[in-house]
N, C-alpha and C positions, 0 to 999 in steps of 0.2 A: 504494500499499500503506499502511497505517497502522503506525507503529512501535509494537512492544509495549513496555509498561513495563519489563518484566524479561524474561530468558531470551534465546532466540535472536533472529535477525533482525539489522537494522541501524537506526541512528539517527543522524540528522544533529544537529549541535551536541549531542552527547551529554553535554557538561559545561558547561551554560549558566552556572554559577556561576564559571567560569574565563574570563578574558578571551581566552585563546586557544582558538580554535575546533578542535573535534575531531569525528571521525565514528566511530561505532562499528559494527564488522563481526563477524559470528559467527566464532568460532574465532580472531579475531585480536585484538580488544580495541579500545581507544581509539587513534586515530591522529591526530597533529596535522595541520591542514590550513592551508596558505597561502591564505587566503580573500581573493581580489583585489577582490570587489566584495560588497555586501550582497545577500542573498537576499530577494526580493520575493515574498510569497505563501506559501502552505502547501506544504511540500515533500511530494510524493507518492512519488517513486521516487529511489533512489541507485544509481548504477552507477559501475564502475571501469574505466579503460582504462589501457594502458601504451604510452608511446611511447619506444623505446630503453630507457634506464634511468630514465625519469621517469614517474611515476604521476599521474593526474589523476581527480578525483571529479567526475562529472557529474550534475547534479540537474535534475530536472523538477519544476516548482512549479505549483500552481493559483492563478490570479489573477483578480481582477475584470475584467470587460470594459473595454478603454481608452475613455476619452472621444473620440468621432470628431472629427477635425479639421473646422473650419468650411469649408462650400462656397465656393469661389472662383469658379465659372462658368467656369474655364479649365483647360486640360490640357496637360501636357508629357509626351511619352513618353520613356522612358530603357530601352534594352535593352543587356545584357551579352553581348558576342559573342567571337569567336575572332580574326578578323583585327584588330579593334579591341577595346580593353577596353570601351568604352562609346560608344553612339551615341544622340543624341537627335533628337527629332522636328523640331527647328529646323535640323537639318543640321550639328550639331556633333559632333566626334569626339575620343575620348581614345585614343591609341595603347597598346597592350599593353606592359607592363613587361618581358616576356619573362624572368621570373626563373628559369624552368626552363631556358632556353637559356643564360643567363649562368653557371648552376651545372652545365652539361652536362659541361665538362672535367674539374671536380673529382669530379663524381659517376661519371663514366666510370673514372677513375683508382682511385677507392675501391671500385668493383664489381669492377674487374679484381684488384685485390689481395685482395678477399674470395674471388673465384672460385678462387684458388690453394689455398685450404684445402678438404679433404673435407667433404661433408655429414655432420652428425652431430648428436645431441642437444645442448642447451645445457649440459648438465652434463658433457659430455665435450669441450667446447672447450678449446683452450689459452688462455693469456693474449693472445697475438698474434692468435689467431682472433677472441676476443671483442671486441677492440680494433677489428678490421676490421669487425665486425658493427656496433658503436656508431658507427664513422665514417660507415658508409652510412646508418643510421637518423638520425644527426644532420643530415646533408645534406639528406634527404627532409624531416625536420621544419622545417628553416630555409626551404626553398623553399615549404612549405605555409604557414608564419606569414608570409612575406613576401607571399603572394598574398592571404591574409586581410587583413593590414594595408593593402595597396593598395586593397582592394575597400572598406574602411571609412574610408579617409583622405580627408579633403576635397581634399588636393592632387590626387587622381585625378578630380576632378569639375571640368568647365570653369567658368570664372568666371561666365558668364552664368547657369549654373545653380545655382551655390553661392549667388548673390546672390538667387535668385528665391524668395520665400517660398511659392511654390505647389508647389515640388519637394520630394518625401519619398524619401529613399533607404531602400530596404527591406533591412534585414540578412537574410541567408539562414542558416537553422539548419545547414546543410553545404554543402560545394561541390557545385554541380549544374551541369547544362548550360543552355544559353541558354533552351530551351523551358520547362525546369522553373522557372527564375528568372522567366520571363515570367508563368507561372502564379501564383507566389507574390505578384508585384506586383499581379496584377489584383485579388486579394482585398483589397488595401489601397485601391483606387480609390474616392473618394467624389464625384467630378465627375459630371455628367450624361451625358457621353459619353466614350468612350475609343477609342483605336487603338493598336496595336503594330507594331513594325518591327524588322528585324534589321540587322546592320551590313553586310550584303551588299545591302541594298535602296537603290534610287535612286528617290526620290519626285519627281514633278513639281511644279511651283510651285503648282498648284490640286488636287493629288491628294486631299488630306484635305478642303479645303472643298467641293469637288464632291459628294463622297459625304456629308458632314455636311448640307449644305443639301437634297440630295435625300431623305435620310432624315427630316429635320425637315418638309419640306414635305408628305410623304406619311404622317407619324406611323409610322415603320417602327421595327423593333427592330434591324435591322442593314442596311447597304448594302454590297455587295461589289463585285468587279470582276475583270478578268482581269489576269494577270501575264505578264511576257515576261522572257526571259533575254538578258542582253548577253554575247555571246561575244567572245573575243579577236580574231577576225578581223572585228569590228564587225557581224557578222550578228545578227538577232534571231530568237528563237523564242517565238512567242506561245502561252500555254497556255490552252486553252478547255476548261472543265469540262463534264460531261455535262448539267449543270443548264441549261436554256435561259435566255435573257435574259428578264427581266421580273419582275413580282411573284410571291412565293411565300409559301405558308403555312408554319408550323412543320413541319418534317420533310420538305420537298419535295426539298431537296438530297440527303438519304439515299435517297429513293424513287427519284431518277433514277440513283442508283449501282447498278447491277444486281448486282455482286458484287465481292468484294475485288480481283479480277484486272481488272476493267474499269477504264475510264480515268477518273482523276481528275488535277488538276494535280498535278504532281510537287513534293513537298514534304514536311516533317516535322511538320506540323500537322494530320494527318487527324481525330484525336479532337477537337481543339480546334474545327475546322471543323464537324464533325458536331454536336457539343454545342451550339454558338451558334445554328447555323441550325434546330435542333430545339427551341430554347427560345423563339423568337419568330419573327414573320413579318418578311419583308425583301424586298430587290429585288437584282437582278443587272443593272446597266447593261452594255450591250454595248461596253464600251471598256477599254483597258488603263489601270490606275490606278497601277502601279509597275513598275519594271524591277529585276531581280536581277543582280549581277555574277556571271557563272556561274563563273568561276575560284575564287571565294572562298566559295561557299555550300556548305552541307552536302551537297546533292545531287550536287555535282561530285567528291566525295570517292570514293576507289577502294572504301572498304568500305560505301558507302551502299546498294548493291543488296541486301546481305545484311540490312541493317536495315529495308529499306522493306516487304519482304513482311510480316513480323509485325506492323509498324505498320498497315499496310492491313487485316489481318485483325482486329486489335484494334478498330480505329475502325469497321469495318463491323459488328462484333458489338456495339459501343456503341450504334451507330445503331439496330440491331435491337432492342435493349433499350429505348431510348426510345420507338421506335414501339410497342412492347407497352404501355408506360406510358400513352401517348396514347389507346390503344383502350380502357383500363380507365376505369370510371366513377370520378369524383373528386368528393369532398364539398366541397373548397375550390376558391376561384377566385382566381387572381392573374395578374399580368402579369410575365412573365419576359423577360430580355434578357441580353446578354453582348457579346463582341467576337470578332473574327475576326483572326487574327495577319496583319498586313501586308495583309489583304484588305478590311477594312471599317472605317468609322467607325462603331462600334457603340454603341448607347445602353445605358448601364450604370445599372441601378437597384440601389443597395447593399441587401443583406440580403433579396434575393428569391431569386435563384438564382446560385449560383458554379459555373462549369464549369472542371473541371480537365483 
């Protein structure tokens, strides 16, 4: 939105002649702001949110495109997970700080104290009731800030990665799951090839190099492989997808997926898989390229079956949409590529196609 010169609406830095930053809101007037860092670019929207008794102004600004980092020809993968805070493609792990568990006892006591008061509107609360509400909000806010600080703190990154100039840590706009964090990071990749892995994955010594050399030798957009689950009783379950081994044209993986209810390897990356294999041609060698620690993965959680069916349906419809686009005539011609989560050493060509 463009701020009006006069009248209603809102305006950031509404008193530029004053060293104190203010924001103007309709019906409220000018409000002082504790600006903790300079605003870069042109402010487009202003919103307000409340956390407990604290108010925050959230700005979105339009900026010029950042200058891309110089290509190094090397790649290191970083994945934020649940069992571990961070895992890298070189086998390094950073344990989770467990801020929520450390605050669990205090939060439990505060919530029990709050539960003794009857539900009512904010204006009808007694002073003790309001203090109980503020205490719970304060504890939740502290845990959230600790998590954000740990995610952006250099102490949370292994020394081998902190010293590596090729590593770029991507700041997320909000707390998200591991899959969404992976997708945000993929958009920042400038190297020629990339692969991703989760903290429940176990990669063999040549898992990445075999796929990379195979893809480079045959000039492929992606190179995948089978996965296998490692169970607590030391048994192994190998997942073989409906796509047969061999070379495949763009969209073949979806064409071999008859319906959302038919067999695909169990996982949380259906749409990611369909998008990458639909964007470029590749190959599926008949070999297991990584193992998953079954007890720690998302597919082993009790609530996963309820989430899997909607994910399958969404990914299948997404593949159907991509197939319809491939059948339509196109006046432009480009080469597209991407990656497959823990499946492929995929060739990434920045600024062609970004698959989310």
